[in-house]
C-alpha positions as CSV (number, residue, x, y, z in Angstrom):
1,M,-14.2,109.3,-110.7
2,I,-15.9,106.7,-108.5
3,K,-18.1,108.2,-105.8
4,I,-18.0,105.9,-102.8
5,I,-19.1,106.1,-99.1
6,F,-16.6,105.0,-96.4
7,A,-18.9,103.8,-93.6
8,T,-17.3,105.7,-90.8
9,N,-17.4,109.1,-89.0
10,N,-14.0,108.4,-87.4
11,Q,-11.8,111.3,-88.5
12,H,-8.5,109.4,-87.8
13,K,-9.6,106.5,-90.0
14,L,-10.8,108.9,-92.8
15,S,-7.4,110.7,-92.8
16,E,-5.5,107.4,-93.1
17,I,-7.7,106.2,-95.9
18,K,-7.7,109.4,-97.9
19,H,-3.9,109.3,-97.6
20,L,-3.9,105.7,-98.9
21,L,-6.4,106.1,-101.7
22,G,-5.2,109.5,-103.0
23,D,-7.3,111.7,-105.2
24,S,-8.7,109.0,-107.5
25,F,-11.9,108.6,-105.6
26,D,-14.6,110.9,-104.3
27,L,-14.7,109.6,-100.7
28,L,-17.8,110.4,-98.6
29,R,-18.2,110.0,-94.8
30,L,-21.5,108.8,-93.3
31,K,-22.1,112.4,-92.2
32,D,-21.9,113.5,-95.8
33,V,-25.0,111.3,-96.6
34,N,-26.8,112.3,-93.4
35,I,-26.2,109.1,-91.4
36,D,-25.1,109.7,-87.9
37,Q,-26.4,106.6,-86.1
38,D,-24.2,104.0,-84.5
39,I,-24.3,100.9,-86.7
40,P,-24.2,97.7,-84.5
41,E,-21.0,95.7,-84.5
42,D,-22.2,92.7,-82.6
43,N,-21.4,89.9,-85.1
44,P,-18.9,87.2,-84.1
45,T,-16.3,87.9,-86.8
46,L,-14.6,90.9,-88.4
47,E,-15.9,89.7,-91.8
48,E,-19.5,89.7,-90.7
49,N,-19.3,93.1,-89.0
50,A,-17.7,94.7,-92.1
51,S,-20.3,93.1,-94.4
52,F,-23.2,94.1,-92.1
53,K,-22.1,97.7,-92.0
54,A,-21.6,97.9,-95.8
55,N,-24.9,96.3,-96.6
56,F,-26.8,98.5,-94.1
57,I,-25.4,101.7,-95.7
58,H,-25.9,100.4,-99.2
59,K,-29.6,99.6,-98.5
60,T,-30.1,103.0,-96.9
61,T,-28.4,105.1,-99.6
62,G,-28.3,102.9,-102.7
63,M,-24.7,104.0,-103.2
64,N,-21.4,102.3,-103.6
65,V,-19.9,101.8,-100.1
66,F,-17.1,100.1,-98.2
67,A,-16.9,99.4,-94.5
68,D,-14.1,98.0,-92.4
69,D,-13.6,96.2,-89.1
70,T,-10.3,95.8,-87.3
71,G,-9.3,93.6,-84.4
72,L,-6.2,93.3,-82.3
73,E,-5.6,89.5,-81.8
74,I,-3.3,88.5,-78.9
75,D,-2.0,85.0,-78.7
76,E,-1.8,84.9,-74.9
77,L,-5.4,86.1,-74.6
78,N,-6.7,83.4,-77.1
79,G,-7.2,86.0,-79.8
80,R,-8.9,88.6,-77.7
81,P,-9.9,91.4,-77.9
82,G,-10.4,90.5,-81.6
83,V,-13.8,91.5,-82.8
84,H,-14.5,93.3,-79.4
85,S,-11.4,95.5,-79.7
86,A,-13.3,98.8,-79.8
87,R,-15.4,97.9,-76.8
88,F,-12.9,95.8,-74.8
89,A,-13.2,97.9,-71.7
90,G,-16.9,98.9,-72.2
91,E,-19.4,100.4,-74.5
92,S,-17.9,103.9,-74.3
93,K,-15.2,102.8,-76.8
94,D,-12.5,104.4,-74.6
95,F,-9.2,103.3,-76.1
96,M,-7.2,104.5,-73.2
97,A,-9.3,102.1,-71.0
98,N,-8.9,99.4,-73.6
99,M,-5.1,99.8,-73.6
100,E,-5.0,99.7,-69.8
101,K,-7.1,96.5,-69.8
102,V,-4.8,94.8,-72.3
103,L,-1.7,95.9,-70.4
104,M,-3.2,94.6,-67.1
105,L,-4.1,91.2,-68.7
106,M,-0.7,90.9,-70.2
107,K,1.3,91.9,-67.1
108,G,4.1,89.4,-66.6
109,K,3.3,87.4,-69.7
110,K,6.3,86.3,-71.7
111,N,4.5,85.5,-74.9
112,R,3.5,88.9,-76.2
113,K,2.9,88.0,-79.9
114,A,-0.1,89.7,-81.5
115,R,-1.5,90.7,-84.8
116,F,-3.7,93.5,-86.1
117,R,-6.2,92.3,-88.8
118,T,-8.5,94.5,-90.9
119,V,-11.3,93.2,-93.1
120,I,-13.0,95.5,-95.7
121,A,-16.4,94.8,-97.3
122,L,-17.0,96.6,-100.5
123,I,-20.3,96.9,-102.3
124,L,-19.8,98.1,-105.8
125,D,-22.5,98.1,-108.4
126,D,-24.6,95.8,-106.1
127,R,-21.9,93.1,-105.7
128,E,-19.9,92.5,-102.5
129,Y,-16.2,91.9,-102.3
130,L,-13.9,91.2,-99.2
131,F,-10.3,92.3,-98.7
132,E,-8.0,91.5,-95.7
133,G,-4.8,92.9,-94.3
134,C,-2.8,91.6,-91.4
135,I,0.4,92.5,-89.6
136,N,2.2,90.6,-86.9
137,G,4.0,92.2,-83.9
138,I,4.2,92.3,-80.1
139,I,2.4,94.0,-77.2
140,L,4.6,96.4,-75.4
141,T,4.7,96.6,-71.6
142,A,3.8,100.3,-71.7
143,P,2.4,102.9,-74.2
144,R,5.0,104.6,-76.4
145,G,4.3,107.5,-78.8
146,T,1.6,110.1,-79.4
147,D,0.6,109.6,-83.0
148,G,-2.0,107.1,-84.3
149,F,-5.0,106.0,-82.4
150,G,-6.6,103.1,-80.7
151,Y,-4.0,100.4,-79.6
152,D,-1.2,102.0,-81.7
153,P,0.9,103.0,-78.6
154,I,1.2,99.5,-77.3
155,F,1.7,97.6,-80.6
156,Q,5.1,97.2,-82.1
157,P,5.1,95.7,-85.6
158,E,7.4,92.9,-86.6
159,C,10.9,94.1,-87.8
160,E,10.4,97.5,-86.1
161,M,11.8,99.0,-83.0
162,R,8.9,101.6,-82.7
163,S,5.3,101.4,-81.9
164,F,2.7,102.4,-84.5
165,A,2.2,105.6,-82.4
166,E,5.9,106.5,-82.7
167,M,5.6,106.5,-86.5
168,M,4.5,109.3,-88.8
169,L,1.3,108.6,-90.8
170,P,3.2,108.0,-94.1
171,E,5.5,105.5,-92.3
172,K,2.6,103.6,-90.7
173,N,0.7,103.6,-94.0
174,R,3.5,101.7,-95.7
175,I,3.2,98.6,-93.4
176,S,0.0,98.6,-91.4
177,H,-2.8,96.0,-91.5
178,R,-5.2,98.7,-92.7
179,A,-2.7,99.8,-95.4
180,V,-2.4,96.2,-96.7
181,A,-6.2,95.8,-96.9
182,F,-6.9,99.2,-98.4
183,N,-4.1,98.8,-101.0
184,K,-5.9,95.7,-102.1
185,L,-9.1,97.7,-102.3
186,K,-7.4,100.5,-104.2
187,Q,-5.9,98.1,-106.7
188,F,-9.3,96.4,-107.2
189,L,-11.1,99.7,-107.7
190,S,-8.4,100.9,-110.2
191,D,-8.6,97.6,-112.2
192,Y,-12.4,97.8,-112.1
193,T,-12.4,101.3,-113.5
194,V,-10.0,100.5,-116.3
195,H,-12.0,97.3,-117.2
196,N,-15.3,99.2,-117.2
197,N,-13.9,102.0,-119.3
198,S,-12.5,99.5,-121.8
199,Q,-16.0,98.0,-122.2
200,R,-17.5,101.3,-123.3
């Protein structure tokens, strides 16, 4: 079984990813390796943020690690909040305030098209790999639902009549941006394990 650090202490994210990856991997949080500092996310792209976090943890621990960064990209706001999604309303990372800011900026806007995009940087046996997942949808005019986290209550994915926050976790995990990216990661890790075992 591959032992790997997921570079987060966000319990919501951890629950989602454990559900996605199943029992095939020994998944560790940052707290499990005694890292509790806030790793900077001040790079200009999701790819650079994910890569920076993964490399930082790898250099600190010497272990296999993956890190992700996710952004909500809204057409009418020229792709904002994007890489600044977590801190859109300030450094406190208050997602209620973030949602309120988005709803305020989108008030009266007809074009409500948006997308969630997740990028994962994996460092495995000292090599780096990138995976991306994206889902299109719209920004609602008011929050709906109580499940999920972040911007989930105001994002309705394409071909759905419910927000992410109105879906149960297994439903969301079938279609979400994070699910797409992490399923690519899961497939890569499975293939990598099979290939390495066949070489022995």
